[in-house]
KEKE-3310 file (N, C-alpha, C; in steps of 0.2 Angstrom, whole numbers, plus 5000, padded with zeros to 4 digits):
npx = (4848:4842:4846:4835:4825:4830:4827:4813:4811:4815:4806:4797:4780:4779:4774:4774:4778:4779:4788:4789:4800:4807:4821:4829:4820:4804:4787:4780:4788:4793:4783:4782:4795:4794:4783:4788:4798:4792:4783:4771:4764:4757:4748:4746:4750:4752:4751:4754:4763:4777:4789:4794:4799:4810:4813:4825:4826:4829:4823:4812:4802:4785:4779:4777:4786:4786:4787:4784:4766:4766:4780:4780:4769:4776:4791:4781:4775:4786:4792:4782:4787:4784:4784:4788:4801:4812:4818:4831:4830:4841:4847:4836:4836:4848:4847:4837:4844:4842:4845:4850:4836:4828:4835:4852:4866:4876:4884:4888:4898:4890:4880:4873:4872:4863:4854:4847:4848:4858:4874:4887:4898:4892:4889:4902:4906:4900:4906:4919:4917:4912:4898:4893:4901:4911:4906:4915:4930:4938:4950:4952:4940:4925:4913:4897:4886:4867:4859:4865:4864:4853:4847:4851:4847:4834:4834:4837:4828:4817:4820:4820:4808:4802:4799:4799:4815:4818:4807:4811:4822:4817:4811:4821:4827:4820:4821:4833:4832:4827:4838:4842:4842:4852:4865:4863:4862:4872:4885:4878:4874:4861:4860:4855:4859:4856:4845:4847:4848:4861:4872:4883:4897:4908:4922:4919:4917:4904:4893:4881:4864:4863:4878:4888:4903:4906:4916:4930:4937:4952:4957:4970:4985:4981:4968:4963:4954:4958:4964:4968:4982:4994:5011:5018:5014:5007:4994:4985:4988:4983:4970:4969:4969:4959:4948:4949:4947:4934:4929:4929:4941:4952:4966:4972:4972:4976:4989:4990:4988:5001:5010:5007:5009:5026:5031:5025:5031:5026:5012:4996:4984:4983:4991:4981:4970:4975:4976:4963:4961:4970:4963:4951:4954:4957:4970:4976:4987:4996:4987:4986:5000:4998:4988:4994:5005:4999:4996:5008:5011:5000:4996:4983:4973:4958:4950:4960:4966:4953:4951:4961:4960:4949:4953:4964:4956:4949:4959:4957:4966:4964:4968:4978:4967:4959:4967:4968:4955:4952:4962:4956:4945:4951:4955:4944:4931:4917:4914:4905:4905:4917:4917:4905:4914:4924:4916:4912:4925:4929:4918:4920:4934:4926:4924:4912:4904:4913:4910:4896:4895:4902:4893:4881:4886:4887:4873:4870:4878:4873:4859:4848:4853:4854:4860:4857:4844:4849:4858:4852:4845:4856:4861:4847:4835)
npy = (4865:4863:4870:4869:4871:4883:4893:4893:4900:4912:4924:4923:4926:4940:4954:4954:4966:4969:4981:4987:4981:4965:4960:4945:4937:4931:4936:4927:4917:4925:4926:4913:4910:4919:4915:4901:4905:4908:4918:4931:4938:4954:4965:4978:4992:4998:5001:4988:4983:4975:4972:4983:4976:4983:4981:4977:4981:4992:5010:5013:5019:5027:5028:5041:5047:5048:5043:5025:5022:5013:5014:5028:5027:5020:5025:5037:5029:5025:5038:5044:5032:5020:5003:4998:4991:4996:4989:4986:4974:4965:4966:4961:4947:4942:4945:4934:4922:4918:4908:4907:4908:4915:4922:4925:4931:4938:4945:4946:4958:4961:4953:4961:4973:4968:4966:4980:4986:4996:5000:4991:5000:5010:5004:5002:5014:5020:5011:5017:5030:5027:5025:5012:4999:4983:4969:4958:4953:4943:4935:4948:4950:4958:4956:4959:4967:4968:4978:4988:4995:4994:5003:5017:5015:5015:5028:5037:5032:5039:5051:5053:5049:5063:5069:5079:5085:5090:5084:5070:5073:5076:5065:5057:5063:5060:5046:5043:5047:5035:5026:5011:5010:5018:5016:5013:5025:5031:5035:5045:5060:5072:5084:5100:5106:5119:5114:5099:5082:5080:5068:5068:5060:5050:5054:5068:5069:5076:5067:5064:5054:5043:5039:5046:5054:5071:5081:5093:5104:5112:5128:5129:5141:5143:5141:5129:5115:5105:5094:5094:5087:5081:5078:5069:5058:5041:5038:5048:5050:5039:5042:5052:5047:5038:5047:5054:5044:5039:5051:5050:5054:5048:5047:5057:5050:5038:5042:5045:5032:5028:5038:5032:5020:5022:5027:5017:5002:4990:4992:4986:4987:4997:4994:4985:4993:5001:4995:4992:5005:5007:4997:5004:5013:5007:5000:4988:4979:4987:4985:4972:4969:4977:4970:4959:4962:4964:4951:4946:4952:4947:4930:4927:4936:4935:4944:4952:4939:4938:4948:4949:4938:4943:4954:4946:4939:4947:4952:4939:4929:4914:4903:4909:4916:4906:4900:4910:4912:4899:4899:4909:4904:4892:4899:4904:4896:4897:4909:4916:4926:4922:4910:4912:4918:4909:4899:4906:4908:4894:4891:4899:4890:4882:4871:4862:4854:4858:4870:4870:4864:4874:4885:4879:4880:4892:4895:4890:4898:4911:4913:4921:4932:4945:4940:4926:4922:4921:4912:4900:4897:4896:4882:4874:4877)
npz = (5373:5357:5340:5333:5343:5346:5338:5337:5348:5345:5341:5350:5354:5349:5338:5320:5307:5290:5277:5262:5248:5251:5250:5251:5254:5249:5252:5258:5261:5272:5282:5286:5290:5303:5308:5311:5320:5331:5332:5324:5312:5306:5298:5303:5311:5326:5345:5349:5342:5340:5330:5315:5300:5288:5271:5259:5247:5239:5240:5256:5251:5244:5227:5227:5233:5246:5262:5266:5274:5282:5290:5290:5302:5311:5317:5323:5333:5341:5343:5352:5362:5363:5362:5349:5337:5323:5311:5299:5283:5285:5297:5303:5298:5301:5317:5319:5315:5301:5287:5272:5260:5245:5234:5229:5241:5233:5219:5201:5193:5179:5182:5191:5185:5173:5182:5187:5177:5167:5160:5160:5160:5167:5179:5183:5185:5197:5206:5208:5210:5224:5227:5226:5234:5232:5239:5240:5235:5224:5217:5209:5205:5204:5217:5222:5235:5233:5239:5242:5230:5224:5231:5226:5215:5217:5221:5209:5200:5205:5205:5192:5187:5191:5204:5217:5221:5234:5240:5242:5248:5262:5266:5267:5277:5287:5287:5291:5307:5313:5320:5318:5305:5300:5295:5283:5275:5279:5271:5262:5257:5254:5239:5233:5216:5205:5203:5202:5209:5218:5226:5241:5243:5256:5254:5249:5236:5223:5217:5203:5204:5194:5196:5189:5192:5199:5195:5201:5194:5187:5180:5167:5162:5148:5147:5149:5156:5172:5179:5195:5203:5215:5209:5214:5222:5221:5222:5220:5207:5202:5204:5196:5182:5181:5184:5171:5161:5165:5159:5148:5141:5134:5128:5136:5147:5145:5145:5158:5164:5160:5168:5181:5181:5177:5189:5198:5197:5197:5197:5195:5193:5186:5175:5170:5168:5158:5148:5145:5141:5131:5121:5120:5111:5101:5098:5098:5098:5107:5118:5121:5125:5136:5145:5145:5153:5166:5170:5172:5183:5192:5191:5192:5189:5184:5174:5166:5161:5153:5146:5139:5130:5123:5115:5107:5100:5092:5084:5077:5082:5085:5092:5103:5109:5114:5122:5133:5138:5142:5154:5160:5165:5172:5183:5188:5188:5188:5179:5172:5160:5153:5149:5138:5129:5128:5120:5109:5104:5101:5092:5083:5077:5073:5080:5086:5096:5106:5109:5111:5124:5131:5130:5136:5150:5151:5152:5163:5172:5171:5166:5164:5157:5144:5132:5133:5128:5114:5114:5119:5107:5099:5105:5101:5107)
capx = (4842:4845:4845:4829:4820:4832:4825:4805:4809:4818:4802:4790:4775:4780:4771:4781:4775:4784:4785:4793:4802:4812:4830:4830:4817:4796:4782:4776:4794:4795:4779:4783:4800:4790:4779:4793:4802:4786:4780:4763:4764:4752:4749:4744:4755:4751:4755:4756:4767:4785:4796:4793:4804:4810:4814:4831:4826:4827:4822:4805:4797:4780:4780:4777:4794:4785:4788:4779:4762:4770:4784:4778:4765:4781:4791:4778:4775:4794:4794:4779:4788:4782:4791:4789:4808:4812:4824:4831:4827:4846:4847:4831:4838:4852:4844:4834:4848:4839:4850:4845:4833:4826:4839:4858:4866:4882:4880:4894:4896:4888:4873:4872:4871:4858:4846:4846:4847:4861:4878:4895:4902:4891:4891:4908:4908:4897:4911:4921:4912:4910:4891:4893:4906:4910:4905:4920:4935:4940:4955:4952:4933:4922:4906:4892:4879:4862:4855:4865:4864:4845:4844:4856:4845:4828:4833:4838:4820:4813:4820:4820:4801:4799:4798:4805:4821:4815:4802:4816:4829:4814:4809:4827:4830:4816:4823:4840:4830:4827:4845:4844:4842:4857:4870:4863:4863:4880:4889:4874:4871:4858:4860:4852:4861:4854:4839:4847:4849:4868:4876:4890:4902:4912:4926:4919:4915:4898:4889:4875:4863:4869:4884:4892:4907:4907:4924:4932:4941:4957:4960:4978:4985:4978:4959:4960:4951:4964:4963:4972:4985:5001:5014:5023:5007:5003:4985:4981:4988:4979:4964:4968:4968:4952:4943:4950:4945:4927:4926:4931:4947:4956:4972:4975:4969:4982:4996:4991:4990:5006:5013:5007:5017:5032:5032:5026:5033:5021:5005:4994:4977:4986:4992:4975:4963:4978:4975:4955:4961:4971:4958:4944:4957:4957:4978:4975:4994:4999:4982:4988:5004:4998:4985:5001:5010:4995:4996:5015:5012:4996:4994:4975:4970:4956:4949:4963:4965:4947:4950:4966:4956:4942:4956:4967:4952:4949:4964:4956:4972:4959:4972:4979:4962:4956:4970:4966:4949:4954:4966:4953:4941:4955:4954:4937:4927:4909:4915:4901:4909:4923:4912:4903:4919:4925:4912:4912:4931:4927:4913:4924:4937:4923:4924:4905:4904:4917:4908:4890:4897:4903:4886:4879:4891:4886:4868:4871:4880:4870:4853:4843:4855:4854:4863:4854:4839:4854:4863:4847:4843:4861:4857:4841:4831)
capy = (4867:4861:4874:4871:4875:4890:4895:4893:4905:4920:4930:4922:4929:4944:4955:4957:4968:4971:4985:4988:4977:4962:4956:4941:4931:4931:4939:4921:4915:4929:4925:4906:4912:4923:4908:4896:4908:4909:4925:4932:4944:4956:4971:4984:4994:5000:5001:4982:4980:4972:4974:4983:4976:4989:4978:4978:4982:5000:5015:5012:5027:5025:5031:5050:5051:5050:5037:5021:5023:5008:5018:5035:5025:5015:5031:5040:5025:5024:5043:5042:5030:5013:4997:4996:4993:4995:4984:4984:4966:4962:4965:4956:4939:4941:4944:4928:4918:4914:4906:4905:4914:4915:4928:4925:4938:4941:4948:4949:4966:4958:4951:4967:4977:4966:4968:4986:4989:5000:4996:4989:5006:5016:5003:5005:5023:5018:5008:5021:5036:5026:5025:5004:4995:4974:4966:4953:4954:4937:4935:4954:4951:4961:4952:4965:4965:4971:4982:4996:4997:4994:5010:5021:5013:5017:5034:5038:5031:5043:5058:5053:5052:5069:5067:5084:5082:5092:5079:5064:5075:5075:5058:5053:5064:5057:5040:5046:5048:5028:5024:5007:5009:5025:5012:5012:5030:5034:5039:5050:5067:5075:5092:5102:5111:5121:5109:5093:5079:5077:5065:5070:5054:5050:5055:5074:5071:5074:5063:5061:5048:5038:5038:5050:5059:5079:5083:5098:5106:5120:5130:5130:5147:5142:5140:5123:5112:5101:5089:5095:5082:5077:5072:5062:5052:5038:5036:5053:5049:5034:5043:5056:5043:5034:5052:5055:5039:5041:5057:5048:5058:5042:5049:5059:5043:5032:5045:5045:5027:5028:5039:5029:5016:5024:5028:5011:4997:4985:4994:4980:4988:5004:4990:4980:4999:5004:4991:4994:5013:5006:4994:5008:5018:5003:5001:4981:4975:4990:4983:4966:4971:4978:4964:4951:4963:4962:4944:4944:4954:4944:4926:4924:4942:4931:4949:4953:4934:4938:4955:4946:4933:4945:4958:4942:4937:4953:4950:4934:4925:4913:4898:4913:4917:4900:4898:4915:4912:4893:4901:4914:4899:4890:4902:4905:4890:4899:4913:4915:4929:4917:4904:4913:4920:4903:4896:4909:4904:4887:4891:4902:4886:4876:4864:4866:4851:4860:4877:4868:4862:4880:4889:4878:4881:4900:4897:4887:4904:4916:4912:4928:4938:4947:4934:4919:4918:4920:4907:4895:4897:4890:4875:4871:4878)
capz = (5369:5351:5336:5330:5349:5349:5332:5338:5354:5346:5341:5355:5355:5344:5331:5317:5303:5285:5273:5258:5245:5254:5245:5254:5252:5246:5259:5261:5266:5278:5285:5287:5294:5308:5314:5316:5326:5337:5331:5321:5306:5307:5295:5308:5315:5331:5348:5351:5336:5341:5327:5308:5296:5281:5266:5259:5241:5236:5247:5259:5248:5238:5221:5226:5236:5254:5267:5267:5278:5288:5292:5296:5309:5316:5318:5328:5339:5343:5345:5357:5368:5362:5363:5343:5334:5317:5308:5291:5283:5286:5305:5306:5297:5308:5324:5320:5314:5296:5283:5264:5254:5238:5231:5230:5240:5230:5212:5198:5190:5174:5185:5193:5178:5171:5185:5188:5167:5168:5157:5165:5162:5175:5186:5184:5188:5204:5211:5207:5213:5231:5227:5227:5236:5232:5246:5242:5229:5223:5211:5208:5201:5213:5221:5226:5238:5230:5243:5241:5222:5224:5236:5224:5209:5219:5221:5202:5199:5209:5203:5185:5186:5192:5211:5217:5226:5242:5242:5243:5253:5267:5268:5269:5283:5292:5288:5299:5312:5316:5320:5315:5298:5299:5293:5275:5275:5281:5265:5256:5260:5248:5240:5225:5211:5199:5203:5201:5213:5219:5232:5242:5244:5261:5251:5248:5231:5223:5212:5201:5206:5191:5196:5187:5198:5197:5197:5202:5188:5188:5175:5169:5160:5142:5149:5148:5161:5171:5185:5199:5206:5218:5204:5217:5225:5216:5222:5217:5200:5199:5204:5190:5176:5182:5181:5163:5159:5166:5154:5140:5139:5133:5127:5142:5151:5142:5147:5165:5166:5160:5172:5186:5178:5179:5197:5203:5191:5199:5198:5190:5191:5180:5168:5168:5167:5153:5143:5144:5138:5125:5118:5117:5106:5093:5099:5100:5100:5113:5123:5123:5130:5144:5148:5150:5160:5172:5171:5173:5191:5195:5187:5194:5188:5178:5171:5163:5155:5149:5140:5132:5124:5118:5110:5103:5095:5087:5078:5073:5086:5088:5096:5109:5112:5116:5129:5137:5142:5148:5159:5167:5169:5177:5190:5192:5183:5186:5176:5165:5153:5149:5146:5134:5125:5124:5116:5103:5101:5097:5085:5076:5074:5070:5087:5086:5102:5113:5108:5115:5131:5137:5130:5142:5156:5152:5153:5170:5178:5169:5164:5163:5153:5136:5128:5137:5124:5109:5117:5119:5100:5097:5107:5098:5111)
cpx = (4846:4843:4838:4823:4824:4827:4817:4805:4812:4814:4796:4788:4774:4776:4775:4778:4782:4781:4791:4796:4807:4815:4832:4828:4807:4792:4780:4783:4795:4790:4778:4789:4799:4787:4783:4797:4798:4784:4774:4766:4758:4754:4746:4749:4753:4754:4757:4761:4776:4789:4793:4800:4803:4813:4820:4833:4826:4826:4815:4801:4792:4782:4781:4783:4791:4786:4782:4772:4763:4776:4784:4774:4773:4785:4788:4776:4781:4794:4789:4780:4787:4786:4793:4798:4807:4819:4825:4831:4836:4847:4842:4833:4845:4853:4841:4839:4845:4845:4846:4842:4832:4831:4846:4859:4873:4880:4888:4894:4892:4880:4870:4868:4865:4852:4845:4846:4853:4866:4882:4897:4899:4892:4896:4911:4906:4902:4917:4921:4913:4902:4889:4899:4905:4910:4912:4925:4939:4944:4953:4946:4930:4913:4902:4885:4874:4859:4859:4866:4857:4843:4846:4849:4837:4828:4832:4832:4816:4813:4817:4811:4797:4798:4801:4810:4821:4810:4807:4820:4821:4813:4816:4830:4827:4819:4828:4838:4828:4832:4846:4846:4849:4864:4870:4863:4868:4884:4884:4872:4869:4858:4859:4858:4859:4848:4839:4850:4857:4868:4883:4894:4905:4919:4928:4916:4908:4898:4882:4872:4865:4874:4891:4896:4906:4911:4925:4939:4945:4958:4967:4979:4982:4970:4957:4958:4957:4961:4969:4976:4991:5004:5017:5018:5004:4995:4982:4982:4984:4972:4962:4965:4962:4947:4942:4946:4937:4925:4927:4936:4954:4963:4974:4975:4976:4989:4997:4990:5000:5010:5014:5013:5024:5034:5031:5026:5028:5014:5000:4988:4980:4987:4985:4971:4968:4977:4970:4955:4964:4967:4952:4946:4960:4964:4976:4984:4997:4994:4985:4994:5003:4992:4991:5004:5006:4995:5002:5014:5007:4992:4985:4971:4962:4954:4952:4965:4960:4947:4956:4964:4953:4948:4963:4962:4948:4954:4963:4965:4968:4963:4973:4973:4960:4960:4969:4961:4949:4958:4960:4948:4945:4955:4948:4933:4918:4908:4910:4904:4913:4920:4908:4908:4923:4922:4911:4918:4930:4922:4918:4929:4934:4923:4916:4903:4906:4911:4899:4892:4899:4897:4882:4880:4889:4879:4866:4874:4877:4864:4849:4847:4855:4855:4861:4848:4843:4856:4859:4844:4850:4863:4851:4835:4831)
cpy = (4865:4867:4875:4873:4884:4895:4896:4898:4913:4925:4927:4927:4936:4946:4956:4960:4970:4975:4986:4982:4970:4959:4949:4934:4935:4933:4932:4919:4918:4926:4916:4905:4914:4917:4902:4898:4910:4915:4925:4938:4945:4963:4977:4985:4999:4998:4995:4980:4978:4977:4978:4983:4980:4984:4980:4982:4987:5003:5012:5019:5024:5029:5039:5052:5051:5041:5031:5022:5020:5011:5024:5031:5022:5022:5034:5036:5025:5032:5045:5038:5022:5008:4996:4996:4991:4993:4984:4977:4963:4961:4959:4949:4938:4940:4936:4922:4914:4914:4904:4909:4912:4918:4927:4933:4942:4941:4949:4955:4964:4956:4959:4972:4975:4968:4975:4991:4995:4996:4993:4997:5011:5012:5004:5011:5024:5016:5013:5026:5033:5024:5016:5002:4988:4974:4959:4955:4948:4938:4943:4955:4952:4956:4958:4962:4971:4978:4989:5000:4998:5002:5015:5020:5017:5026:5037:5038:5037:5049:5058:5053:5057:5070:5074:5083:5086:5087:5073:5067:5074:5070:5056:5057:5062:5049:5041:5046:5040:5025:5016:5005:5015:5022:5014:5017:5034:5039:5045:5056:5073:5083:5093:5106:5111:5117:5099:5090:5077:5071:5066:5063:5058:5054:5064:5076:5072:5069:5063:5056:5042:5035:5041:5054:5068:5080:5091:5101:5114:5121:5132:5138:5146:5142:5134:5119:5106:5098:5092:5089:5079:5075:5067:5056:5050:5037:5043:5052:5045:5037:5048:5052:5041:5041:5054:5050:5038:5047:5056:5053:5053:5044:5053:5051:5038:5034:5045:5038:5025:5031:5035:5023:5017:5027:5023:5005:4991:4987:4991:4982:4995:5001:4988:4989:5003:5000:4991:5000:5011:5002:4998:5013:5014:5000:4993:4980:4978:4987:4977:4966:4973:4973:4959:4953:4963:4957:4943:4945:4949:4937:4923:4931:4938:4938:4950:4946:4934:4944:4953:4943:4938:4950:4954:4942:4943:4953:4942:4927:4921:4906:4902:4916:4913:4898:4903:4913:4904:4895:4905:4908:4895:4892:4903:4900:4893:4908:4915:4920:4926:4913:4905:4916:4912:4899:4898:4907:4898:4888:4895:4896:4881:4870:4866:4862:4855:4868:4876:4867:4869:4886:4886:4879:4889:4898:4895:4894:4910:4916:4917:4934:4940:4943:4928:4917:4916:4913:4897:4894:4894:4884:4872:4873:4879)
cpz = (5363:5347:5334:5337:5351:5344:5334:5342:5351:5344:5346:5356:5353:5339:5327:5310:5296:5279:5269:5255:5249:5248:5247:5254:5253:5255:5263:5264:5272:5284:5287:5292:5303:5312:5315:5321:5331:5338:5327:5317:5306:5301:5297:5311:5319:5337:5351:5348:5340:5336:5319:5305:5290:5276:5263:5251:5239:5245:5249:5256:5243:5232:5221:5231:5245:5259:5267:5274:5285:5293:5295:5303:5314:5319:5323:5333:5343:5346:5355:5363:5369:5360:5354:5341:5327:5315:5302:5290:5285:5293:5306:5304:5301:5313:5325:5318:5306:5293:5276:5262:5248:5233:5233:5233:5238:5222:5209:5195:5184:5177:5187:5189:5176:5174:5188:5180:5169:5164:5163:5165:5167:5179:5189:5189:5196:5209:5213:5211:5221:5232:5228:5230:5236:5240:5246:5235:5230:5217:5207:5202:5209:5212:5224:5230:5235:5232:5243:5235:5222:5227:5230:5217:5211:5217:5214:5199:5199:5206:5193:5183:5190:5199:5210:5224:5234:5244:5246:5248:5261:5270:5270:5275:5289:5293:5293:5304:5317:5313:5317:5309:5296:5294:5285:5271:5274:5277:5260:5260:5253:5247:5233:5223:5206:5198:5202:5207:5216:5226:5234:5246:5251:5259:5250:5241:5230:5217:5210:5204:5201:5192:5193:5193:5194:5199:5198:5198:5190:5180:5174:5163:5151:5143:5149:5156:5162:5177:5190:5204:5210:5213:5208:5223:5220:5215:5219:5209:5197:5197:5199:5185:5175:5180:5173:5161:5158:5162:5148:5137:5139:5131:5132:5147:5151:5147:5155:5168:5166:5165:5179:5188:5180:5184:5199:5198:5190:5201:5194:5189:5185:5174:5165:5163:5158:5146:5140:5139:5130:5120:5116:5111:5100:5093:5102:5101:5107:5119:5125:5125:5138:5149:5150:5152:5165:5175:5175:5181:5195:5191:5187:5192:5182:5175:5165:5157:5151:5143:5135:5127:5121:5113:5106:5098:5090:5080:5075:5077:5089:5094:5102:5112:5117:5124:5133:5140:5145:5154:5163:5168:5173:5184:5192:5187:5184:5183:5170:5157:5149:5147:5140:5126:5123:5121:5110:5099:5097:5093:5078:5073:5072:5074:5090:5095:5109:5114:5112:5123:5134:5135:5135:5148:5156:5154:5160:5174:5176:5165:5162:5159:5147:5132:5128:5131:5117:5110:5117:5112:5097:5098:5105:5101:5118)
residu = (MET:ASN:GLU:ALA:GLU:LYS:SER:GLU:ARG:ARG:LEU:ALA:ASP:ARG:ARG:VAL:CYS:PHE:THR:GLY:ARG:LEU:ALA:ASN:MET:SER:ARG:PRO:GLU:ALA:LYS:ASP:TRP:VAL:GLU:ARG:CYS:GLY:GLY:ALA:VAL:THR:ASP:HIS:VAL:GLY:PRO:LYS:LEU:ASP:LEU:LEU:VAL:VAL:GLY:ASP:GLU:GLY:TRP:PRO:LEU:LYS:ASP:ASP:GLY:HIS:LEU:THR:ARG:LYS:LEU:GLU:ARG:ALA:ILE:GLU:LEU:LYS:GLU:SER:GLY:ALA:LYS:THR:ARG:ILE:LEU:THR:GLU:GLN:GLU:PHE:LEU:GLU:GLU:THR:GLY:PHE:GLU:GLY:GLY:SER:MET:PRO:ARG:LEU:TYR:THR:ALA:ALA:GLN:LEU:ALA:ARG:ILE:LEU:SER:VAL:SER:ARG:ASP:ARG:LEU:ARG:ARG:TRP:VAL:ARG:SER:GLY:LEU:VAL:GLN:PRO:ALA:VAL:VAL:ARG:ASN:ARG:ARG:GLU:LEU:PHE:ASP:PHE:ARG:GLN:VAL:ALA:SER:ALA:LYS:ALA:LEU:ALA:ASP:LEU:VAL:THR:ALA:GLY:VAL:PRO:ALA:GLU:ARG:VAL:ARG:LYS:SER:LEU:ALA:GLN:LEU:GLY:ARG:TRP:HIS:GLU:ALA:ALA:GLY:SER:LEU:SER:GLN:LEU:ALA:LEU:LEU:GLU:SER:GLY:GLY:GLN:LEU:LEU:ILE:ARG:LEU:GLU:SER:GLY:HIS:LEU:ALA:GLU:PRO:SER:GLY:GLN:LEU:GLN:LEU:GLY:PHE:GLU:GLU:ASP:GLU:SER:GLY:SER:ALA:THR:ILE:ALA:VAL:ARG:SER:ASP:ASP:VAL:ASP:SER:LEU:PHE:GLU:ARG:ALA:LEU:ASN:LEU:GLU:ASP:HIS:ASP:ARG:LEU:GLU:GLU:ALA:LYS:GLU:ALA:TYR:ARG:ARG:VAL:ILE:GLU:VAL:ASP:PRO:SER:HIS:VAL:GLU:ALA:MET:PHE:ASN:LEU:GLY:ASN:VAL:LEU:TYR:GLY:LEU:HIS:GLN:LEU:ASP:THR:ALA:ILE:ASP:GLN:TYR:ARG:ARG:ALA:ILE:GLU:GLN:ASP:GLU:ARG:TYR:VAL:GLU:ALA:TRP:ASN:ASN:LEU:GLY:ILE:ALA:LEU:GLY:ASP:GLN:GLU:ARG:TRP:ARG:GLU:ALA:LEU:ASN:ALA:PHE:GLN:ARG:ALA:LEU:ALA:VAL:GLU:PRO:THR:TYR:ALA:ASP:ALA:HIS:TYR:ASN:LEU:ALA:GLU:THR:TYR:GLU:GLN:LEU:GLY:LEU:ARG:ALA:GLU:ALA:ASP:ARG:HIS:TRP:ARG:ASP:TYR:LEU:ARG:TYR:ASP:PRO:THR:SER:THR:TRP:ALA:ARG:GLU:VAL:ARG:GLU:LYS:LEU:GLY:GLY)
# end
């Protein structure tokens, strides 16, 4: 039996219903795929339904915070002993052998931040707090699976819209009862603190839906808040530095990262982060030194090359910046941010033809960004 014949039999005579927003295909694509696999799509959730597929883009909740009616009904059927199965979209795609779709599976940090309409800093906090896990890390550049972030965004939107936290908690408790989806909820435990919705991470930390970590501070003898850490543990030292940076305590973060590097002189992430902190403090010379140190440790550290170029450009050291961005693209040719920065640098040097080439490359890799319209104007439409 060939692959086409196998595909036609995967859902033979099965009835399939979809609820929630699909992340990997449109509804017409989903209907077409079910029919190609020998099944039939229905909008009715009843005892004869075989599969309810829950879309992966966000929580399967209505605007008022309740479960969708289809999901509520499917849970009732399962509990009454019906044959109905409830699958996440990803489980459905894997079970039926689907490949492709209308949306990419992986997103860069810049793309994902724009999709969610959040700042890069907020997305960075989500990553640090454990709310978002990179699906792949290539050349120290994080690429993300959209589903987990979409879920966190949907939850934050519900709370911001004024949906009572108790209602959301009850809905999510109901979600945990259909075991096929339990993996998507495994790291979330909702708590209320003074009426605020918090998330308990597997690490034990609490976080706001925005990704802002709720830290446990200790008071020293002077009454100042400090973050407790074992002085001999590099990981704890690095975590302390991250937390200080997240709270915009940049001078303290600077010293904390330097302490990490003293203990572990090869800690490349501490070097890179220290460069970012120094840049935030407008200490460009020392920021440049730290980016160069990070690159000495790992010459394929694409974000260090890119940030080095930005810092050099701020000092109008255009030729050196040009080299840094070119090195970033030698490591990661599809890195849209480096194409943008390189185009700007060529423009500063009066090399318009070269600038236009990289503006076009930027649009190829990041056509929907905030800056895409400006770039199109530069290219004359």
